[in-house]
C-alpha positions as a LaTeX table, in Angstrom:
\begin{tabular}{lrrr}
\hline
Residue & $x$ (\AA) & $y$ (\AA) & $z$ (\AA) \\
\hline
Met1 & 14.01 & 8.48 & 4.97 \\
Lys2 & 13.17 & 4.94 & 4.22 \\
Gln3 & 10.89 & 4.71 & 7.23 \\
Ala4 & 9.06 & 7.85 & 6.41 \\
Leu5 & 8.41 & 6.56 & 2.87 \\
Met6 & 7.02 & 3.31 & 4.35 \\
Asp7 & 4.93 & 5.20 & 6.77 \\
Ala8 & 3.43 & 7.26 & 3.95 \\
Ile9 & 2.68 & 4.06 & 1.92 \\
Gln10 & 0.93 & 2.47 & 4.97 \\
Glu11 & $-1.04$ & 5.80 & 5.69 \\
Thr12 & $-2.09$ & 6.76 & 2.10 \\
Pro13 & $-4.20$ & 4.17 & 0.41 \\
Val14 & $-3.54$ & 5.45 & $-3.20$ \\
Ile15 & $-0.16$ & 5.87 & $-4.88$ \\
Ala16 & 0.22 & 7.85 & $-8.07$ \\
Ala17 & 2.11 & 5.84 & $-10.71$ \\
Val18 & 3.08 & 8.21 & $-13.45$ \\
Lys19 & 4.17 & 7.31 & $-16.96$ \\
Asp20 & 4.67 & 10.68 & $-18.52$ \\
Asp21 & 5.09 & 14.35 & $-17.75$ \\
Ala22 & 1.47 & 15.11 & $-17.98$ \\
Gly23 & 0.88 & 12.52 & $-15.22$ \\
Leu24 & 3.53 & 13.66 & $-13.07$ \\
Cys25 & 2.33 & 17.29 & $-13.28$ \\
Asn26 & $-1.16$ & 16.09 & $-12.15$ \\
Ala27 & 0.24 & 13.99 & $-9.40$ \\
Leu28 & 2.40 & 16.91 & $-8.10$ \\
Thr29 & $-0.62$ & 19.10 & $-7.82$ \\
Asn30 & $-2.99$ & 16.57 & $-6.31$ \\
Glu31 & $-2.95$ & 17.12 & $-2.53$ \\
Asn32 & $-4.19$ & 13.50 & $-1.96$ \\
Ile33 & $-0.94$ & 12.18 & $-3.29$ \\
Arg34 & 1.99 & 11.60 & $-1.01$ \\
Val35 & 3.90 & 8.99 & $-2.95$ \\
Val36 & 4.70 & 8.72 & $-6.51$ \\
Phe37 & 5.84 & 5.67 & $-8.60$ \\
Val38 & 7.94 & 6.73 & $-11.46$ \\
Leu39 & 7.27 & 4.57 & $-14.52$ \\
Tyr40 & 9.18 & 6.45 & $-17.16$ \\
Gly41 & 12.36 & 8.45 & $-17.86$ \\
Asp42 & 15.81 & 7.84 & $-19.06$ \\
Ile43 & 19.38 & 8.18 & $-17.48$ \\
Cys44 & 19.36 & 11.74 & $-18.60$ \\
Asn45 & 16.29 & 13.04 & $-17.06$ \\
Ile46 & 15.47 & 10.75 & $-14.14$ \\
Ala47 & 17.31 & 13.03 & $-11.55$ \\
Ser48 & 15.30 & 16.00 & $-12.56$ \\
Ile49 & 12.05 & 13.99 & $-12.33$ \\
Val50 & 12.92 & 12.84 & $-8.73$ \\
Arg51 & 14.01 & 16.35 & $-7.93$ \\
Arg52 & 10.58 & 17.70 & $-9.08$ \\
Ile53 & 8.67 & 15.12 & $-6.87$ \\
His54 & 10.82 & 16.11 & $-3.74$ \\
Glu55 & 10.39 & 19.84 & $-4.38$ \\
Ala56 & 6.55 & 19.21 & $-4.33$ \\
Gly57 & 6.91 & 17.40 & $-1.00$ \\
Arg58 & 6.21 & 13.94 & $-2.29$ \\
Phe59 & 8.33 & 10.63 & $-1.96$ \\
Ala60 & 9.66 & 9.36 & $-5.25$ \\
Val61 & 10.03 & 5.59 & $-6.07$ \\
Val62 & 11.66 & 4.79 & $-9.19$ \\
His63 & 10.73 & 1.67 & $-11.39$ \\
Val64 & 14.18 & 0.99 & $-12.27$ \\
Asp65 & 13.34 & $-1.57$ & $-14.88$ \\
Leu66 & 11.55 & 1.07 & $-16.91$ \\
Ile67 & 14.35 & 3.63 & $-17.09$ \\
Ala68 & 15.78 & 3.89 & $-20.66$ \\
Gly69 & 19.48 & 3.61 & $-20.84$ \\
Leu70 & 20.04 & 1.36 & $-17.78$ \\
Ala71 & 21.42 & $-2.04$ & $-17.97$ \\
Gly72 & 19.79 & $-5.31$ & $-16.52$ \\
Lys73 & 22.56 & $-5.31$ & $-13.82$ \\
Glu74 & 22.57 & $-4.32$ & $-10.18$ \\
Val75 & 24.70 & $-1.28$ & $-11.04$ \\
Ser76 & 21.60 & 0.32 & $-12.27$ \\
Val77 & 20.40 & 0.44 & $-8.65$ \\
Asp78 & 23.69 & 2.03 & $-7.70$ \\
Phe79 & 23.28 & 4.76 & $-10.60$ \\
Ile80 & 19.70 & 5.53 & $-9.16$ \\
Arg81 & 21.18 & 5.84 & $-5.65$ \\
Asn82 & 24.07 & 7.96 & $-6.64$ \\
Thr83 & 22.61 & 10.35 & $-9.34$ \\
Thr84 & 19.14 & 10.82 & $-7.95$ \\
Glu85 & 17.63 & 11.27 & $-4.53$ \\
Ala86 & 15.04 & 8.70 & $-5.03$ \\
Asp87 & 13.56 & 7.30 & $-1.88$ \\
Gly88 & 13.27 & 3.74 & $-3.30$ \\
Ile89 & 12.94 & 1.52 & $-6.24$ \\
Ile90 & 10.65 & $-0.94$ & $-7.83$ \\
Ser91 & 11.83 & $-3.85$ & $-9.69$ \\
Thr92 & 10.91 & $-7.36$ & $-10.77$ \\
Arg93 & 14.39 & $-8.39$ & $-10.22$ \\
Gln94 & 15.26 & $-9.83$ & $-6.70$ \\
Ser95 & 18.96 & $-9.04$ & $-7.35$ \\
Phe96 & 17.90 & $-5.40$ & $-7.79$ \\
Ile97 & 15.88 & $-5.44$ & $-4.52$ \\
Arg98 & 18.72 & $-6.97$ & $-2.65$ \\
Arg99 & 21.01 & $-4.16$ & $-3.91$ \\
Ala100 & 18.65 & $-1.39$ & $-3.06$ \\
Lys101 & 18.63 & $-2.73$ & 0.48 \\
Glu102 & 22.26 & $-2.88$ & 0.73 \\
Leu103 & 22.33 & 0.80 & $-0.44$ \\
Gly104 & 19.65 & 1.86 & 2.21 \\
Leu105 & 16.86 & 2.39 & $-0.47$ \\
Ala106 & 13.30 & 1.24 & 0.23 \\
Ala107 & 12.91 & $-1.96$ & $-2.11$ \\
Ile108 & 9.44 & $-2.84$ & $-3.67$ \\
Leu109 & 9.40 & $-6.05$ & $-5.49$ \\
Arg110 & 6.81 & $-6.16$ & $-8.43$ \\
Val111 & 5.29 & $-9.49$ & $-8.99$ \\
Phe112 & 3.05 & $-10.14$ & $-12.12$ \\
Leu113 & 0.54 & $-12.95$ & $-10.95$ \\
Leu114 & 0.06 & $-14.49$ & $-14.44$ \\
Asp115 & $-0.59$ & $-18.15$ & $-13.18$ \\
Ser116 & $-0.38$ & $-20.59$ & $-10.23$ \\
Ile117 & 3.54 & $-20.78$ & $-10.88$ \\
Ala118 & 3.98 & $-17.12$ & $-10.28$ \\
Leu119 & 1.71 & $-17.29$ & $-7.29$ \\
Glu120 & 3.66 & $-20.22$ & $-5.67$ \\
Ser121 & 6.95 & $-18.29$ & $-6.39$ \\
Leu122 & 5.92 & $-15.91$ & $-3.66$ \\
Asp123 & 6.70 & $-18.50$ & $-1.09$ \\
Lys124 & 10.33 & $-18.63$ & $-2.36$ \\
Ile125 & 11.02 & $-14.77$ & $-1.71$ \\
Pro126 & 13.21 & $-14.46$ & 1.42 \\
Pro127 & 10.73 & $-12.55$ & 3.92 \\
Asn128 & 13.32 & $-10.01$ & 4.57 \\
Leu129 & 14.11 & $-9.37$ & 0.95 \\
Pro130 & 11.56 & $-6.69$ & $-0.05$ \\
Asp131 & 10.22 & $-3.76$ & 2.02 \\
Cys132 & 6.86 & $-4.37$ & 0.14 \\
Leu133 & 5.30 & $-6.43$ & $-2.53$ \\
Asp134 & 3.57 & $-4.83$ & $-5.39$ \\
Leu135 & 1.13 & $-7.40$ & $-6.96$ \\
Leu136 & $-0.18$ & $-6.92$ & $-10.58$ \\
Pro137 & $-2.89$ & $-7.22$ & $-11.63$ \\
Gly138 & $-4.62$ & $-5.63$ & $-8.59$ \\
Thr139 & $-8.13$ & $-6.73$ & $-9.44$ \\
Met140 & $-8.10$ & $-10.24$ & $-8.05$ \\
Pro141 & $-9.40$ & $-9.97$ & $-4.43$ \\
Lys142 & $-9.36$ & $-13.72$ & $-3.67$ \\
Ile143 & $-5.73$ & $-13.99$ & $-4.59$ \\
Leu144 & $-4.66$ & $-10.76$ & $-2.94$ \\
Arg145 & $-6.44$ & $-11.83$ & 0.29 \\
Arg146 & $-4.34$ & $-15.23$ & 0.11 \\
Val147 & $-1.06$ & $-13.28$ & $-0.40$ \\
Cys148 & $-1.96$ & $-10.81$ & 2.40 \\
Ala149 & $-2.80$ & $-13.54$ & 4.91 \\
Thr150 & 0.86 & $-15.06$ & 4.46 \\
Ala151 & 2.98 & $-12.04$ & 3.41 \\
Lys152 & 5.59 & $-10.85$ & 5.93 \\
Val153 & 5.80 & $-7.23$ & 4.37 \\
Pro154 & 3.01 & $-4.89$ & 3.34 \\
Val155 & 1.33 & $-5.84$ & 0.04 \\
Leu156 & 0.54 & $-3.20$ & $-2.63$ \\
Ala157 & $-1.76$ & $-3.93$ & $-5.64$ \\
Gly158 & $-1.51$ & $-2.23$ & $-9.01$ \\
Gly159 & $-2.78$ & $-2.93$ & $-12.64$ \\
Leu160 & $-6.30$ & $-2.70$ & $-14.10$ \\
Ile161 & $-7.65$ & $-0.76$ & $-11.03$ \\
Ala162 & $-10.24$ & 1.29 & $-12.78$ \\
Asp163 & $-12.81$ & 2.60 & $-10.20$ \\
Lys164 & $-13.76$ & 2.86 & $-6.45$ \\
Glu165 & $-15.08$ & $-0.69$ & $-6.58$ \\
Asp166 & $-11.74$ & $-2.03$ & $-7.57$ \\
Val167 & $-9.91$ & 0.11 & $-4.76$ \\
Met168 & $-12.23$ & $-1.05$ & $-2.07$ \\
Ala169 & $-12.14$ & $-4.64$ & $-3.11$ \\
Ala170 & $-8.40$ & $-4.60$ & $-2.87$ \\
Leu171 & $-8.33$ & $-2.82$ & 0.40 \\
Glu172 & $-10.91$ & $-5.20$ & 1.82 \\
Ala173 & $-8.68$ & $-8.13$ & 0.71 \\
Gly174 & $-5.95$ & $-6.76$ & 3.01 \\
Ile175 & $-3.64$ & $-4.76$ & 0.76 \\
Thr176 & $-1.96$ & $-1.66$ & 2.24 \\
Ala177 & $-2.29$ & 0.62 & $-0.82$ \\
Ile178 & $-2.83$ & 0.56 & $-4.42$ \\
Ser179 & $-0.74$ & 2.09 & $-7.21$ \\
Thr180 & $-2.47$ & 3.29 & $-10.45$ \\
Thr181 & $-1.75$ & 5.49 & $-13.45$ \\
Asn182 & $-5.61$ & 6.06 & $-13.53$ \\
Gln183 & $-5.74$ & 9.66 & $-12.32$ \\
Ala184 & $-9.50$ & 9.54 & $-11.73$ \\
Val185 & $-8.77$ & 6.86 & $-9.04$ \\
Trp186 & $-6.16$ & 9.12 & $-7.29$ \\
Asn187 & $-9.00$ & 11.24 & $-5.69$ \\
Met188 & $-10.87$ & 8.21 & $-4.21$ \\
\hline
\end{tabular}
């Protein structure tokens, strides 16, 4: 299943990121969407959110850092693996990414590129650690191009992507796909 998710990410340039039930409903009825990043939920409803995504024939990737009620410990990844059928996780924590890989989940490391220190930290990430990098904000083509040139894994971009121009600039910089909560972008 992990390979099928990675194939879908590489074949589909836009990933729906959802932060509420309304966004989820729209993503699940949009035929352009194959992968859904879940950016909301809690320990009581995350399994049903993932189930709805799978029932609609989409892949579900849970941003484990944003699920209410989970601790900041690796056992949170075990919880997602054991209580949901999520295809993968997103996290800013390398220890969560490592644990996801141990459990056979797709592992997407989200990195906020706030300054040159954050950019340089990418060089210190073991190349086999994440399955993908997810860089935010995704509206910096020059920086995206630089990261894509050296990354050993597919690079995704998200955050602040507002229109077709942003999508095209990111894709031209070499990223594999963009993730966005902006539903107008889902159809581009």
